C-alpha distance (Angstrom), angle and dihedral (degrees) to the residues before:
residue distance angle dihedral
X1 . . .
X2 3.80 . .
X3 3.82 112.9 .
X4 3.80 114.3 -123.3
X5 3.80 121.7 -145.0
X6 3.80 113.7 -104.6
X7 3.83 99.9 -118.7
X8 3.80 92.7 49.8
X9 3.79 91.5 52.1
X10 3.81 91.7 45.4
X11 3.82 91.1 49.9
X12 3.78 90.9 51.2
X13 3.81 91.7 48.8
X14 3.81 92.1 50.9
X15 3.78 93.5 49.3
X16 3.81 91.6 53.3
X17 3.80 96.0 43.5
X18 3.83 110.3 120.8
X19 3.80 91.4 -143.8
X20 3.80 92.1 54.0
X21 3.76 128.1 -142.8
X22 3.78 97.9 -148.4
X23 3.82 111.0 99.3
X24 3.79 118.5 -118.9
X25 3.80 114.1 -93.9
X26 3.80 114.6 -98.2
X27 3.81 113.8 -90.6
X28 3.82 91.5 -113.4
X29 3.80 89.8 73.7
X30 3.78 89.7 75.7
X31 3.83 90.4 65.1
X32 3.80 111.9 78.9
X33 3.80 116.6 -160.0
X34 3.79 121.2 -161.2
X35 3.80 136.8 167.6
X36 3.78 130.7 -135.0
X37 3.80 132.0 -170.7
X38 3.81 124.3 -160.1
X39 3.78 121.5 -167.2
X40 3.80 114.6 -132.5
X41 3.79 128.7 -179.4
X42 3.82 89.5 -103.3
X43 3.83 100.1 42.0
X44 3.79 139.3 -66.1
X45 3.79 129.9 -39.0
X46 3.82 113.9 -144.7
X47 3.80 119.1 -148.9
X48 3.80 130.5 -175.5
X49 3.80 116.0 -157.4
X50 3.81 121.3 -158.9
X51 3.81 117.9 -167.5
X52 3.79 113.6 -169.5
X53 3.80 112.3 -156.0
X54 3.82 91.7 169.9
X55 3.79 125.2 114.2
X56 3.82 90.3 -123.4
X57 3.81 135.6 40.5
X58 3.80 120.7 -86.6
X59 3.80 132.5 -146.5
X60 3.80 110.6 -135.8
X61 3.79 134.4 -172.8
X62 3.79 113.8 -158.2
X63 3.80 130.7 -172.2
X64 3.79 136.1 158.9
X65 3.77 134.3 -154.9
X66 3.83 88.0 -109.2
X67 3.86 94.3 45.8
X68 3.82 104.4 30.0
X69 3.83 97.1 174.5
X70 3.82 106.9 102.3
X71 3.80 117.0 -119.6
X72 3.82 119.6 -151.0
X73 3.81 118.0 -136.8
X74 3.77 132.1 177.1
X75 3.80 107.1 -149.6
X76 3.78 115.1 -163.2
X77 3.79 123.6 -133.0
X78 3.81 112.9 -78.9
X79 3.80 89.3 2.7
X80 3.80 138.5 124.4
X81 3.80 128.0 -139.3
X82 3.80 124.3 -166.9
X83 3.82 114.7 -159.9
X84 3.80 123.7 -167.1
X85 3.80 103.2 -146.5
X86 3.81 100.8 172.3
X87 3.80 132.5 16.1
X88 3.79 120.0 -158.3
X89 3.80 97.3 3.6
X90 3.81 114.3 179.0
X91 3.80 93.1 -133.8
X92 3.77 131.3 54.6
X93 3.80 101.8 -145.2
X94 3.79 126.3 72.2
X95 3.79 137.6 157.1
X96 3.79 126.8 -130.2
X97 3.79 129.9 -142.2
X98 3.80 115.0 -167.1
X99 3.79 133.0 170.7
X100 3.80 120.6 -172.4
X101 3.78 130.3 -179.1
X102 3.77 140.8 159.8
X103 3.80 111.7 -82.9
X104 3.79 119.0 -116.9
X105 3.81 116.9 -97.7
X106 3.80 111.9 -74.1
X107 3.81 93.7 -113.1
X108 3.83 90.0 57.3
X109 3.79 92.4 45.8
X110 3.81 92.1 50.4
X111 3.82 92.2 52.4
X112 3.80 91.6 49.9
X113 3.83 92.0 62.8
X114 3.81 97.9 47.4
């Protein structure tokens, strides 16, 4: 029998453990962000698509390098939102920055707007 180094054996044991030692992925991973460009006769329309695969709604802030002002969106559970960020842009390419998180409980949100 060939002796195995301790850390290698420990790593293998942890990866097979039914309880798991790897933390759950952050909830933002269930929101998929993609970009779409449509050619028009006067330029390019830039769209950002948010697909929420989460069990609950997500609050998202979206901006692009062409439209840097952040836009707030509430994306429902298992829903998709398509946002037109720029109409008639002179260039085709753009980059998206998006941050999504679970909204605060409704009672907290209601108090914040009073």
